[in-house]
C-alpha positions as CSV (number, residue, x, y, z in Angstrom):
1,M,0.0,0.0,0.0
2,N,1.3,3.4,-1.0
3,I,0.3,6.2,1.5
4,K,-0.4,9.2,-0.7
5,T,-2.2,11.5,1.7
6,A,-2.4,11.8,5.5
7,D,-4.5,14.6,7.0
8,F,-5.5,15.6,10.5
9,V,-9.3,15.4,11.1
10,V,-10.1,16.0,14.7
11,S,-8.9,15.8,18.3
12,N,-11.4,15.3,21.2
13,T,-11.8,13.8,24.6
14,N,-15.2,12.4,24.0
15,P,-15.4,9.1,22.1
16,S,-18.9,9.9,20.9
17,A,-17.6,12.9,19.1
18,C,-15.2,10.9,16.9
19,P,-15.9,11.0,13.1
20,P,-18.8,8.9,11.8
21,P,-17.7,5.2,11.7
22,H,-17.8,4.9,8.0
23,K,-14.2,4.1,7.4
24,P,-12.0,1.3,8.8
25,E,-9.9,2.5,11.8
26,F,-6.5,1.5,13.3
27,A,-5.5,2.8,16.7
28,F,-2.1,3.2,18.3
29,I,-1.6,3.2,22.0
30,G,1.2,2.6,24.6
31,R,2.7,3.7,27.8
32,S,3.7,7.4,27.8
33,N,6.9,8.2,26.0
34,V,7.0,4.9,24.1
35,G,7.6,6.6,20.8
36,K,4.1,6.5,19.5
37,S,4.0,9.8,17.6
38,S,7.4,9.1,16.0
39,L,6.2,5.7,14.7
40,I,3.0,7.3,13.3
41,N,5.0,9.9,11.5
42,L,7.3,7.1,10.1
43,L,4.3,5.1,8.8
44,V,2.8,8.1,6.9
45,N,6.1,9.5,5.8
46,R,5.4,12.9,7.4
47,R,7.7,14.6,9.9
48,N,5.2,16.3,12.1
49,L,1.7,14.8,11.5
50,A,1.6,13.5,15.0
51,K,3.2,15.9,17.6
52,T,6.3,14.4,19.3
53,S,7.7,15.5,22.6
54,S,10.5,14.5,25.0
55,A,8.1,14.9,27.9
56,P,5.8,12.0,28.7
57,G,2.0,12.5,28.4
58,K,2.0,14.8,25.4
59,T,-1.0,13.2,23.7
60,Q,-4.0,13.9,25.8
61,T,-6.8,13.5,23.3
62,I,-8.1,11.0,20.7
63,N,-6.6,12.2,17.4
64,H,-8.0,11.1,14.1
65,F,-6.0,11.2,10.8
66,V,-7.5,10.1,7.5
67,I,-5.2,8.1,5.3
68,N,-5.6,8.1,1.5
69,D,-9.2,9.2,2.2
70,A,-9.9,5.6,2.9
71,W,-9.1,4.7,6.5
72,Y,-8.4,6.4,9.9
73,L,-5.3,6.2,11.9
74,V,-6.0,7.1,15.5
75,D,-3.4,8.4,18.0
76,L,-4.7,7.5,21.5
77,P,-3.4,9.0,24.8
78,G,-0.6,7.1,26.5
79,Y,-1.4,5.2,29.6
80,G,0.6,5.3,32.8
81,Y,2.9,8.1,33.9
82,A,2.1,11.5,32.5
83,S,3.2,14.9,33.7
84,V,-0.3,16.3,33.9
85,S,-2.7,16.8,36.7
86,R,-3.8,13.7,38.6
87,S,-7.5,14.3,37.8
88,K,-6.8,14.6,34.1
89,S,-4.7,11.5,33.9
90,F,-7.4,9.5,35.7
91,A,-9.9,10.8,33.1
92,W,-8.0,9.1,30.3
93,G,-8.8,5.6,31.6
94,P,-12.6,5.8,30.9
95,M,-12.0,7.7,27.7
96,I,-9.7,5.1,26.3
97,E,-11.8,2.2,27.5
98,T,-15.0,3.6,26.0
99,Y,-13.3,4.2,22.7
100,L,-11.8,0.7,22.5
101,K,-15.0,-1.1,23.5
102,K,-17.5,1.0,21.6
103,R,-15.8,2.0,18.4
104,T,-17.6,-0.2,15.8
105,N,-15.2,0.5,12.9
106,L,-12.0,-0.2,14.9
107,I,-10.2,-3.0,13.0
108,T,-7.3,-3.5,15.3
109,T,-5.2,-1.6,17.9
110,F,-1.4,-1.5,17.9
111,V,-0.1,-1.7,21.4
112,L,3.4,-0.1,21.5
113,L,6.1,-1.5,23.9
114,D,9.6,-0.1,24.6
115,S,12.0,-2.8,23.3
116,R,14.6,-1.7,25.8
117,L,12.5,-2.8,28.8
118,E,11.5,-6.1,30.2
119,P,7.7,-6.7,30.4
120,Q,6.2,-3.9,32.6
121,R,3.2,-4.5,34.8
122,I,1.2,-1.7,33.3
123,D,1.7,-3.0,29.8
124,L,0.9,-6.6,30.9
125,D,-2.3,-5.4,32.6
126,F,-3.4,-3.4,29.6
127,I,-2.8,-6.4,27.2
128,Q,-4.6,-8.8,29.5
129,W,-7.5,-6.3,29.6
130,M,-7.6,-6.2,25.8
131,G,-7.7,-9.9,25.7
132,T,-10.6,-10.2,28.2
133,Q,-12.5,-7.6,26.2
134,Q,-11.8,-9.6,23.0
135,I,-10.5,-6.4,21.3
136,P,-8.1,-7.3,18.4
137,F,-4.6,-6.0,18.8
138,A,-1.0,-6.4,17.7
139,M,2.2,-5.9,19.8
140,V,4.7,-3.3,18.4
141,F,8.1,-3.1,19.9
142,T,9.6,0.4,19.4
143,K,13.1,1.9,19.6
144,A,14.7,-1.3,18.3
145,D,17.8,0.7,17.2
146,K,18.6,1.5,20.8
147,I,19.6,-2.1,21.7
148,S,21.5,-5.0,20.2
149,R,19.9,-7.8,18.2
150,N,20.5,-10.2,21.0
151,E,18.8,-7.9,23.6
152,L,15.9,-7.4,21.3
153,T,15.4,-11.2,20.8
154,K,15.5,-11.6,24.6
155,T,12.9,-8.9,25.1
156,V,10.5,-10.4,22.6
157,A,11.1,-13.9,24.0
158,L,10.3,-12.7,27.5
159,W,7.0,-11.2,26.4
160,K,6.0,-14.3,24.5
161,K,6.8,-16.5,27.6
162,K,4.8,-14.2,29.8
163,L,1.7,-14.5,27.5
164,E,1.9,-18.1,26.6
165,G,0.7,-19.1,30.0
166,T,-2.7,-17.5,29.6
167,W,-3.1,-17.1,25.8
168,E,-4.1,-19.8,23.4
169,E,-2.8,-17.8,20.4
170,L,-0.4,-14.9,20.7
171,P,-1.1,-11.6,19.0
172,P,0.9,-10.5,15.9
173,V,4.3,-9.1,16.9
174,F,6.2,-6.3,15.0
175,V,9.6,-4.7,15.7
176,T,10.1,-1.1,14.7
177,S,12.5,1.8,14.9
178,A,11.5,5.4,13.8
179,E,15.3,6.1,13.5
180,D,16.2,3.5,10.9
181,K,12.7,3.0,9.5
182,R,12.6,-0.7,10.7
183,G,9.3,-2.4,10.6
184,R,7.4,0.2,8.5
185,D,6.8,-2.0,5.5
186,E,5.7,-4.9,7.7
187,L,3.2,-2.7,9.6
188,I,1.8,-1.1,6.4
189,G,1.5,-4.5,4.8
190,Y,-0.4,-5.8,7.8
191,I,-2.8,-2.9,7.7
192,D,-3.2,-3.4,4.0
193,S,-4.0,-7.1,4.5
194,L,-6.7,-6.3,7.1
195,L,-8.2,-3.7,4.9
196,K,-8.5,-6.2,2.0
197,S,-10.0,-8.8,4.3
198,D,-12.5,-6.5,6.0
């Protein structure tokens, strides 16, 4: 799939105010500062479509982008630590949960994980919640350029071992780097295959 256009549509904190569910939708979510905006910009070949920041918790809204006028890419708020008020960070939980459970045109969600870290409790809890809700998702390891191949292999293996105890079938796994553009073609190809099978 060739991405020709990528345009911002709307930001909001109310899932019911999202665009009409007439186009397939793919969401991106992860712990704060996992590299989500950088990965989105890599996928669409745009430098600043999604706003990047060195400070965790930059994304505080549900952000819709329309791709090729055919499908939506959705940048969701990061979960976990964020340098915002306590009341605001708590409000993200229900907003994210409502979006993921109620959005009828959501095809799959890409859960981003920092490849430099061993499995974190907050990521494990979120993935288990996705499973109990039967919400389709894929695991995307980010910042793969920051560690060696052996360390990367170890991280992915640790994650698979953690999930194999409770999962009959593991979700798809992707390895990416916004710096060296690793994994872009695989992610785009996966999205394309889901669009064609939808």
